[in-house]
N, C-alpha and C positions, 0 to 999 in steps of 0.2 A: 930639518925642513929647509927648503930653499929660501924662505923668507927669514929664517933665523929666529922665528918666534919661540919663546920658551914653552915647555910643557909643564903643566901643573896638575895636581890631583883635582879631579872634577869637583870634589867637595868644596873647594875654594871659590867656586862660582855660584853656589846656591846657599840659601839659608835654611833649607829643609828638604829632606827626602822622605817620602811617605809611600807605603804600599796600600793596596786596597784590601777590603775585607776578604776573609777566607771562607765566605759563605755567600748564599744568594738569597735576596729578600723575596717575600711573597709578591708575585706580580700584581700590578694595579692597572686599571684602565687608563688612568692619567696620573699626573703628578711629576715630581722631579725625575731626571734621567738617571738610570743605572747604567753607567758606561761599560761596554764590553769590548773585547778585542775587535769584533767585527765593525765597531764604530770608528776604528782608526785605519785609514787606508794606507796602502803601501807607499803612496806618494806624499804622505804627510798631512792629509786632511782629516778633519773631524766630520764624519758622515753620520748625520742624525736622521736619515730617511727611514731607518728601521730601528726603533729604540724600545727598551724595556723601561717601564715606569715603576716608581716607588710611591706608595701611599704617603700622603702628607704626614700622617701620624707616625709613620715608621722612619721618616727622613732623618730626624735628629740622631737616631741610633746609628745610622750609616755614615754620618759625617763627624762622629766623635774624634776620629783620628785626624781627619783633614777634610775640608770642603774646598774643592777646586775653585780657583779664582782666575780672572783674566790674566794672561801672561804666564801662567804655570805651563810646564811642558809635561804632558802625560805620555807614557810609553809602556810597551809590553815587555815583561821580563821573564815570561814563561810561555811555553808552547810555541806560539807564533812570535818570533823575535824581530827586532829592528823595525818597529812601527812607532812613530812619534807624531804628536800633534800639539799645537798650541791651543790652550783653552781660550775661547773667544769671549768678547763682551756679551753679557746677557745669559751666559750659560748657568743653569741651576741643576745640579745633580751631584752624584758621588762616584767614586772609583768603583769599578767592578773587580771581579777576580782576575788575577794575573796581570793587573795593571798597577803602575806606580806613577808618581809625579815628583818633579823637582820644582822648587820655588826659587827662581833665579835671584841672586843678590844684585839689585839694580845699581848699587854703588860700584860694582866691579865688572859687570857683564851686561851686554845688550842681549835680552832674551831671544830675539830673532836670530842673532848670530849663533848663539848656543844651539838653538833649534836646527839651524842649517848645518851646523857642525856634525850633527848626528847622521847626516846623509853623506858625509865625506868618507873617502877610502880609509883614512887612518883610523877613524873611530870604528868603522865596520870591522877592520882588522883587530882592533882591541876587543870588540865584542866576541869575535870568533875565537880569539885566544882564551877568553875567560868563560866561555860557555860550558856549562856542565851538562854532559850528555846523559840523559836518564833512560830508563827502560821504556818509558811511555812518552815523556816530553823532555825537551831541552829547556834549560833555564839559565838566566844570568843571576848570580848570587848578589843580592842586595847588600849583604854584609861586607863584601869587598868592593862593591861598585864605587863607593866614595873615593877610593884610591886610584881608579882608572885615570890614566893620563889624558890630557886634552891640550891641543895647541891653543895658545892664549896670546893673541896680539893686543896692542894697546886699545883702549876703549874707543878712541876716534876711528881707528881702522875697523873695529868690529861694526861700528855704526854705518860706515861707508859700505862695507860688504853686505850688511843686512839691507841697506837701502837699495842697492843694485838688485839683489835677488827678490826683494819685496816688490819691486816695480813690476817684475814679471808676474808674480803671484797676484798682485792687485788687478792687473789686466785680465788674467785668467778668471779671477773671481767676478769681475765686472761682466765678462762675457757669459759666465755661468749664470749669473742673475738674469741677463737678457734672454738666454736660452730658455730658462724656466718661465719667464713671462710669455715668450712666444708660444711655448708649448701649452701653457695654461689658456692662452687666447684661443688656440685651435680646439682644445678640449672643451672649453666653455661654449664655443659655437656649436660643436657637435652635440653637446648636452642640450642646448637650447632648441636646436632644430629636430634632432632625432630621438631625444628622450622625452622632452617636455612638449614636443610638437609645436613649438612657436617659431615656425619658419615663415618666410615671406609669403603672404596670401593665405595663411592658415585660417584666418577668420571666415573664409568662404568655403572651407572644406569640412564637412561633417565627420565626426568620429563614428566608426562602425565596429561591431564586435569582431573579435579574432580569438584564436586559441590562447593568446597571452593577455587579453583584455582589449579595451578600445584602442583603435589605431585610425589614422586619417584614411578616408575613403580613397581607394586607388593604390594604397600601400599594400605590401605583402609581408607575411611572416614566413621567412625561409630559414633553412638551416645553413650553417657554414658550409657543409658538404655540398649544398645545392648552388652556392654562389662562388665556390672555389673550384679551380680547374685542376689543382694538384695539392694533395696533403700527404706528406711522407716524412719520416725521420731521415736524418742524414746518414753518414757513413761511419764505419769503424776504422779510423785512419791509421796508417803507418806513419808516425811522426818523423819529419825530416826538417831540421832547422835550416837547411840550405835551400829548401824548395821555395819557389815563388807561388805555389798553390797554398791557399790559406784554408784553415778549417775553423769555423766559429764554434765556440763551446759556451757552456752556461755562464762563465765569468764575463763573456762579452756582452751580455744582456743585463742591463741594470737601469732602473728608474725610467723605463720606457725608451731608453737610448741604446744604440749599438756602438760598441767600442772595439776597433780592430787592434788596439794596442796589445791585447793579450791573446789575440788569435795566433795559432801556431801553423807552421809549415807542415806539409805532408806529401807523401809520394804515392798514395793510393790511386787506383783507377776510379773515376767518378762518372756515373751516367750523366748525360747532358742535362736531364731535367732536374738533377740534384745540385747543379750549380745555381747559386742564388741569383735572382734577377731583380731589377728595379720593381718595387711594389710588393715583393714577397714579405709576408709577415712571419717572424720567427717566434716560437713559443718554447720556453724551457719545459721539458716534459718529464724530467725525473729530478730527484734530489730533495733535500730538506733546506728550506730557506730561499731557494731559487725557483721552486716549482711554479709554473704558470706565468712567469714573467714574459712580457711581450715587447717586441721592438719591430720596426719596419725597415726594410732596405730602402733607402731613399737616395741612393746614388749608384751609378754603375760600378761594380766591383768585379774585376777580372779574376777568373780561376779561383773562385771561392765557394766553399760548400759549408755544411754544418756537420758536427759529429752526431752520433746516434742518440744523444741526450736532448737534441734540439729538433723540433718539428718545423718543416717548411710548409707554409700555407699560402698558396698562390691564387690571387683573385682571378675570377673570370674576366674576359675582355669586356663583358657587358656591365661590369661594376667599376665605379670610379675608384682609383687607387687610394686617394686620401680618405674617402668615405670608408673603404674597406679597412684600412689600417687603423683608423681611430675607432671604428666599431669594435674591432678585436681588442684594442687596448682598453676600451671601456669594459670589456668582459673579462679582464684579468682576474678579478675576484672569483668569477665563476670557474675559470680554469684552475685556480688554486684549490677551490673546494672540490672539484671533480677529481682531482688527482690524489686526494687523501681518502682512503676507504676505511671501512670498519676494522680491518686488520692492521691498519697503520701503514699500508703501502703508500709510497709517494711516487706515483707514476700516472701520467696523463696519456691515455691511448689516443691513437688517431681516430678511432670510432667515437670516443667521447667528444673530441674536438668537433668532429663533423656534425654531431647532433645538437650543438648549441644553437639556439634561435637568434636570428637577426631580423629586425624590422627594416625592410628595404623600401625606400621611397622611389618614386619615378626617377628615371635616369637624369632628366633635365635638372632636377633639384640636387641630385648628387653632383652633377657637373658644376652647378652654380656654387655649391659648397667647396668643391675642389679648387675652383678658380679663386676663392677668397682665402683659403688656408694654405694653398701651395706656396705662395711667396713667403709666408711666415715660416713655414717648415724648411724651405730652402735656405732662408737666412739663418735659421737655427743650425743647419748643417754647416754653413760657411763659418759660423762662430765656433762650432766644434772643431773644424779643421784648423782654424786660427789658434785655438787653444792647444792643439797638438803641436803646432809649430813653436808656440811660446814655451811649452813644457820642454821641448827638445832643446831650445836655446838655453833655458834656465839650467837644465840638467847638464849641458855642456860646460856652462860657466861655473856651476856650483863647486865641483871638486877643485877647479883651478883657483877659485877665489879662497876657498876654505884652506887650501894648502899653502897659499901665499905665492903660487906660481904666477898669478896675475897681480901686478902691483896696482893698488888703488890710491896711492898717495896723492896723485894728481886729480883724482875724481872729486867732484863736489857732491854734496848730499842732494843738491837740486837735480 
């Protein structure tokens, strides 16, 4: 390496290597977390938005081998490889199938440096060389894992590198928390006004009977089909990595947000109305685990469509954009349920989407709502874009720092 750092067997950096159980516990409604591969993102985060729980009475059985603790590095060693995450403070759970963890030796290694090393080119090449290709899944043998070589600079250098990269991740995490707060504020206001009917002046408006129960006088119960100008699946694209035309797929929609980081280029012809527009709502309409997820287009995106697994729902010009988007996000559980039939199919048809009921208030109330939540949602979008810039900068620096190509000797931890 250009920095002249020695390589040592990775076993010299940790005090324990543990794999998860080779079975799956009985699901529970709540309780400790049973970590799965899906809970570890490609970019190294522990995503607990969708978790499997273990009953409290069963928990001791599943942590006999090891109980994850803050600072441990959990990783995938089978099926989906090269996913790593740090166990955070406050985590209570156990390893799931095809997961393992290492417990760093704090006397010789900075855990965050070790964690970041796993995203470096040299380590990825080591994993590629040692991967056992199976008939069904690939795996990294844990029996030989302890001997895998890893670059090992002095501890002060490790800490400086970890400090530089952590600064980016801390900013990203702070922005992510702010985004969650802004989104919750918008959702809470929607819930207060359009679900509980506690909107400004509600005291003077009586409730009247409707097909779905009492609603404020002057409000209407309409179907999505009646308040949308366009409902259609996207295209079956011909993928082209060099194209500036993007196609949004199921992976782009998560937690009520749209990410174009995993959108792909394509060279297919697209009808004009299937290009996504500001205000369009996108609904995942097929698949297991992603079915029914909702996100709204909240910025102008040129030359972008969706694939045939995602439905575009375009609001009528008579409907406020923010009201429409949050109304459909509120109905995500309904979309999820409608897409799963008695025969186990996981597909949400255009017809089923169009038949879902929406309680529609007078337009002036919708507009008042939009004026209140639009600044919050725009700020959330700005923070998302800022996070994308921060991730790009971190990802540019990481391999250079981990390889020693960028000298940190003159950098201070401050």
